[in-house]
C-alpha positions as CSV (number, residue, x, y, z in Angstrom):
1,M,-112.8,16.1,20.9
2,Q,-110.4,17.9,23.6
3,L,-110.6,14.5,25.6
4,F,-110.7,12.1,22.7
5,D,-107.5,13.9,22.5
6,A,-106.4,13.7,25.9
7,I,-107.4,9.3,25.6
8,V,-105.2,8.8,23.2
9,A,-101.7,10.3,24.3
10,A,-103.0,9.9,28.2
11,P,-100.6,8.1,30.3
12,Q,-100.0,4.9,30.6
13,P,-102.0,3.2,32.5
14,A,-105.7,5.0,32.4
15,A,-108.7,3.9,33.1
16,L,-111.5,5.4,30.6
17,V,-115.0,5.7,32.2
18,T,-117.9,6.7,29.8
19,I,-121.9,7.0,30.6
20,L,-123.4,4.4,28.6
21,H,-126.8,5.6,29.8
22,Q,-129.3,7.4,32.0
23,D,-133.0,7.1,33.2
24,G,-133.9,10.6,34.9
25,S,-131.8,13.9,36.2
26,T,-128.6,13.2,36.6
27,P,-125.3,15.6,36.3
28,R,-124.0,14.5,33.7
29,T,-125.7,12.5,30.3
30,A,-124.6,9.9,28.3
31,G,-121.4,9.9,26.6
32,A,-119.5,11.7,29.8
33,R,-116.4,10.8,29.8
34,M,-113.2,10.8,32.3
35,L,-109.8,9.6,32.7
36,V,-108.2,7.9,36.2
37,F,-104.8,7.8,36.7
38,P,-103.3,4.9,39.1
39,D,-102.6,8.0,41.4
40,G,-106.3,9.0,42.1
41,S,-105.9,12.2,39.5
42,I,-108.9,12.9,37.2
43,Q,-109.1,14.3,33.7
44,G,-112.4,14.8,33.1
45,T,-116.0,14.3,34.6
46,I,-119.0,11.9,35.0
47,G,-120.3,14.5,37.0
48,G,-118.9,15.1,40.8
49,G,-120.2,13.7,44.0
50,L,-120.5,10.0,45.1
51,V,-121.2,8.5,41.7
52,E,-117.3,9.9,40.5
53,A,-116.2,9.0,43.8
54,K,-117.1,5.5,43.5
55,A,-116.2,5.5,39.7
56,M,-113.2,6.1,40.6
57,T,-112.7,3.5,43.3
58,L,-114.2,0.6,40.8
59,A,-111.8,2.7,38.3
60,A,-108.4,1.6,40.3
61,T,-109.6,-2.3,41.0
62,V,-109.9,-2.3,37.2
63,L,-106.2,-0.5,36.4
64,Q,-105.3,-3.6,39.2
65,T,-106.6,-6.7,37.1
66,G,-107.2,-4.9,33.8
67,V,-110.8,-6.3,33.2
68,A,-113.3,-4.1,31.8
69,V,-116.9,-3.6,34.0
70,T,-119.7,-1.7,34.4
71,A,-121.3,-0.7,37.1
72,A,-124.9,1.5,37.7
73,Y,-125.9,3.8,40.0
74,D,-129.3,5.1,41.2
75,L,-128.9,8.9,42.1
76,A,-131.6,8.3,45.1
77,G,-130.5,5.4,46.9
78,A,-132.7,2.9,46.2
79,N,-130.6,0.1,46.6
80,G,-129.0,0.1,49.3
81,Q,-126.4,1.8,48.0
82,G,-126.8,5.7,49.2
83,M,-126.2,8.0,46.8
84,D,-128.0,10.5,48.6
85,M,-128.1,12.5,45.7
86,I,-131.3,15.0,44.7
87,C,-130.8,14.2,41.6
88,G,-133.3,11.2,42.1
89,G,-132.0,9.7,38.2
90,R,-130.1,6.4,36.9
91,L,-126.9,5.7,35.1
92,E,-124.8,2.7,34.5
93,V,-121.3,3.2,33.2
94,L,-118.5,1.0,31.9
95,V,-114.9,1.1,33.2
96,E,-112.4,0.2,31.2
97,P,-108.5,-0.3,31.0
98,L,-107.6,2.3,28.3
99,D,-105.1,-0.1,26.2
100,A,-103.3,0.1,22.7
101,L,-106.7,-1.4,21.0
102,A,-109.3,1.7,22.6
103,R,-106.4,4.4,22.1
104,A,-106.6,3.2,18.3
105,A,-110.2,4.1,17.4
106,F,-109.9,7.2,19.3
107,A,-107.4,7.7,17.0
108,E,-109.2,6.9,14.3
109,L,-111.5,8.7,15.4
110,A,-110.3,11.9,16.2
111,G,-108.0,11.8,12.9
112,H,-111.1,12.0,10.9
113,L,-112.5,15.1,12.8
114,G,-109.7,17.3,12.7
115,A,-110.0,16.7,9.3
116,G,-113.6,17.6,8.9
117,R,-115.3,14.5,8.2
118,C,-118.1,12.7,10.2
119,A,-117.1,9.4,11.7
120,T,-119.0,7.3,14.1
121,M,-117.2,5.1,16.8
122,C,-119.8,1.2,16.7
123,T,-118.6,-0.3,20.5
124,T,-120.1,-3.9,20.9
125,L,-120.1,-4.9,24.6
126,E,-120.3,-8.7,25.2
127,G,-119.2,-11.9,26.9
128,D,-117.3,-13.2,30.8
129,P,-115.2,-11.0,31.6
130,L,-116.2,-7.9,29.8
131,Q,-115.0,-7.6,26.1
132,V,-114.6,-4.0,24.4
133,R,-114.6,-4.1,20.4
134,R,-114.6,-0.4,19.1
135,D,-115.0,0.0,15.1
136,V,-115.6,3.2,13.6
137,F,-116.8,4.7,10.6
138,V,-116.2,7.9,8.2
139,D,-119.0,9.8,7.1
140,A,-121.4,7.1,8.4
141,A,-122.9,10.0,10.9
142,D,-126.6,9.7,8.8
143,A,-126.4,6.0,9.2
144,A,-126.3,6.7,13.0
145,G,-128.1,9.4,13.3
146,T,-127.8,12.8,13.9
147,P,-124.1,13.9,14.4
148,G,-123.6,14.0,18.6
149,S,-126.0,11.6,18.9
150,W,-125.9,8.3,21.4
151,D,-127.7,5.3,21.2
152,F,-127.2,2.4,23.4
153,Q,-128.8,-0.4,22.5
154,A,-129.1,-4.8,24.0
155,C,-128.7,-7.3,20.5
156,G,-129.1,-10.5,22.1
157,T,-125.9,-11.2,24.0
158,Q,-123.9,-8.0,22.8
159,R,-124.9,-4.8,23.9
160,R,-124.2,-1.8,21.2
161,L,-123.6,2.1,21.8
162,T,-123.2,4.0,18.8
163,E,-122.0,7.3,18.3
164,A,-122.4,9.7,16.3
165,H,-119.7,13.1,16.0
166,A,-119.7,16.2,13.2
167,P,-116.4,17.8,13.8
168,P,-115.7,20.8,15.3
169,P,-117.0,23.7,13.5
170,S,-114.1,25.1,11.6
171,L,-113.1,29.5,10.7
172,Y,-110.9,29.2,7.8
173,L,-108.2,32.6,8.6
174,F,-107.8,34.3,4.7
175,G,-104.5,36.1,5.7
176,A,-101.6,34.6,8.6
177,G,-100.9,38.4,9.9
178,H,-101.1,39.8,12.9
179,V,-104.6,39.7,13.5
180,S,-104.7,36.0,12.3
181,Q,-102.5,34.7,14.9
182,A,-104.2,36.3,18.4
183,T,-108.2,34.9,16.4
184,A,-106.5,31.4,15.8
185,Q,-105.3,31.5,19.5
186,V,-108.6,32.3,20.9
187,A,-110.7,30.7,18.3
188,Q,-108.7,27.1,19.1
189,V,-109.7,27.4,23.4
190,A,-113.2,27.7,21.7
191,G,-113.2,24.6,20.0
192,F,-113.0,26.4,16.1
193,R,-110.9,23.9,13.9
194,V,-108.3,26.7,12.2
195,V,-107.3,26.7,8.7
196,V,-104.7,29.7,7.9
197,V,-104.9,30.9,4.2
198,D,-101.9,32.8,2.8
199,D,-99.3,32.8,0.0
200,R,-96.1,33.2,2.4
201,C,-95.2,30.8,4.0
202,E,-92.2,32.6,6.4
203,F,-95.9,33.4,7.6
204,A,-97.9,30.5,7.5
205,N,-96.2,27.9,8.9
206,T,-96.6,26.1,12.0
207,A,-94.2,28.0,14.0
208,R,-96.9,30.8,14.5
209,F,-99.8,28.3,13.9
210,P,-99.1,25.4,15.9
211,G,-103.0,24.4,16.8
212,A,-104.0,25.1,13.3
213,A,-105.5,21.7,11.7
214,R,-104.4,23.0,8.5
215,I,-102.1,25.2,6.7
216,V,-102.6,26.3,2.7
217,V,-100.2,27.8,0.9
218,P,-101.8,28.4,-2.4
219,A,-98.9,30.4,-5.4
220,S,-101.6,33.4,-5.0
221,Y,-105.1,34.4,-4.1
222,D,-106.6,33.6,-7.0
223,N,-108.3,30.8,-8.0
224,L,-108.4,29.3,-4.7
225,F,-111.0,26.9,-4.5
226,R,-109.7,25.4,-7.0
227,D,-106.5,25.4,-7.6
228,S,-105.1,24.8,-3.7
229,E,-105.5,22.6,-1.3
230,L,-109.3,24.2,0.3
231,A,-110.8,22.1,-3.1
232,E,-110.6,19.5,-1.0
233,E,-112.0,21.3,1.6
234,A,-116.0,21.0,2.2
235,L,-117.2,23.5,2.8
236,G,-121.0,24.2,4.7
237,P,-123.4,26.1,7.2
238,H,-120.5,24.9,9.8
239,S,-118.1,26.9,8.2
240,H,-117.2,29.8,9.5
241,L,-114.4,32.6,6.7
242,A,-112.6,35.2,8.5
243,I,-110.9,37.3,5.6
244,L,-107.8,39.2,7.5
245,T,-105.4,40.0,3.7
246,R,-102.1,42.2,4.5
247,G,-102.5,45.5,3.9
248,H,-106.3,44.3,3.0
249,R,-104.6,44.1,-1.1
250,H,-106.5,40.8,-1.7
251,D,-109.8,41.8,0.4
252,A,-112.0,41.8,-2.9
253,T,-110.1,38.8,-4.4
254,V,-111.3,36.8,-1.6
255,L,-114.4,37.2,-1.1
256,A,-115.5,36.9,-4.5
257,Q,-114.2,33.6,-4.2
258,V,-115.9,33.3,-0.6
259,L,-119.5,34.4,-1.4
260,R,-119.6,31.3,-4.5
261,T,-119.4,29.0,-1.3
262,P,-122.1,27.9,1.0
263,A,-120.3,29.2,4.2
264,G,-122.7,30.0,7.4
265,W,-120.1,32.7,8.5
266,I,-118.1,35.7,6.2
267,G,-116.5,38.1,7.8
268,M,-114.2,41.1,6.8
269,I,-111.8,43.2,8.7
270,G,-111.5,47.1,8.0
271,S,-113.5,50.3,8.1
272,R,-117.1,50.5,6.8
273,S,-115.7,53.6,3.8
274,K,-113.1,51.0,2.7
275,R,-117.0,48.1,2.7
276,V,-117.9,50.6,0.3
277,A,-115.0,50.5,-2.0
278,T,-115.3,47.0,-1.4
279,Y,-118.8,46.3,-2.8
280,Q,-119.0,48.6,-5.2
281,R,-116.1,46.7,-7.2
282,L,-118.0,43.7,-6.8
283,R,-120.9,45.1,-7.9
284,Q,-119.8,45.5,-11.2
285,E,-119.3,41.7,-11.2
286,G,-122.4,40.7,-10.5
287,F,-122.9,40.3,-7.5
288,T,-125.9,42.0,-5.2
289,D,-127.0,43.5,-1.4
290,A,-128.4,40.3,-0.8
291,D,-124.7,38.7,-1.3
292,F,-123.5,41.3,0.5
293,A,-126.2,40.8,3.5
294,R,-124.3,37.9,4.6
295,V,-121.2,39.1,5.5
296,A,-119.6,40.9,8.5
297,C,-118.5,44.6,8.4
298,P,-116.2,45.4,9.8
299,I,-115.5,42.3,11.6
300,G,-116.1,41.4,14.9
301,L,-118.4,42.3,18.3
302,T,-117.8,46.2,18.5
303,I,-116.2,46.4,22.3
304,G,-113.6,49.3,21.2
305,A,-111.0,46.3,19.9
306,Q,-107.4,47.9,18.9
307,T,-104.5,45.3,19.4
308,P,-104.6,42.2,17.7
309,G,-105.2,40.5,20.9
310,E,-109.1,42.0,21.7
311,I,-109.6,42.7,18.2
312,A,-109.8,38.8,17.9
313,V,-111.7,38.5,21.2
314,S,-114.2,40.5,19.2
315,I,-114.0,38.0,16.0
316,V,-114.5,34.8,18.3
317,A,-117.4,36.4,20.7
318,Q,-119.2,37.6,17.3
319,L,-118.2,33.6,15.6
320,I,-119.8,32.5,18.9
321,Q,-122.2,34.3,18.6
322,H,-123.3,32.8,16.1
323,R,-122.6,29.4,16.6
324,A,-125.7,29.3,19.6
325,A,-127.8,31.0,17.3
326,Q,-127.4,27.4,14.8
327,G,-128.0,25.7,17.9
328,T,-125.0,24.1,18.0
329,E,-122.4,23.6,21.1
330,G,-118.4,24.7,21.7
331,P,-116.2,22.2,22.9
């Protein structure tokens, strides 16, 4: 996701290097990308070493000619390539000028993922000189394979790459105070898509949360998932909900609503005594111990955190721990 944004924002001219497929052991697998600029600087990596150096040299040529090419590398040094690398595998890369059409396709893909939607990009390679065409499909991940999958196939005179992408895991912050502000910053670094929810526009705004994917300012905390923009959000196993409302005044109201969602992780700030009082109140509404077992309260790992920044680190560390247990990866 971060590299997609970099591709869209990359200054002109630039070349994009993509590992199309690999056999055996290689430093990076299919899907790794890097940008190469005329001054020789790069962003991203395809694994370093001689392979990356040769790809950078090829990228310099592509920047001069404006023509996309593919190249195969034998990391064992066979075929006289002299890679002299211990990996022993083989890989093929696509090196292309980053033109307006490529940027537009990656911008469309990044836009869908940033909005929490699954999307699939299909890239077709054909002709001599090589022509590269991309198409982006929304919510087509199931048709192409598991989100995160990468499929490279020969189809007659064409070669076709299909890559299915799922959006990054989302973190919904209910409350826009100091702890939420710090948590948003740390969570973004850790690869979470952040959505901020608070009924005070003077707190929930882009000046305080510049990296948030979405800021929701509801009329009240009642019926959040029906009467606010949150109704447009698709909550699921990769949704993380942190309840941090001001003075805890709305925590119980929010918790009662989020417990009715399929969110994969729910956390609530506060002391153990506050937790007992909140749970007792919600039991009167029909909630059970099985419901409360879904809630991390007090929120965050126990690391002695005191300041908003320290508390934010403890919360995001707990989120990363949960993400790892699910078997998903960060950025």
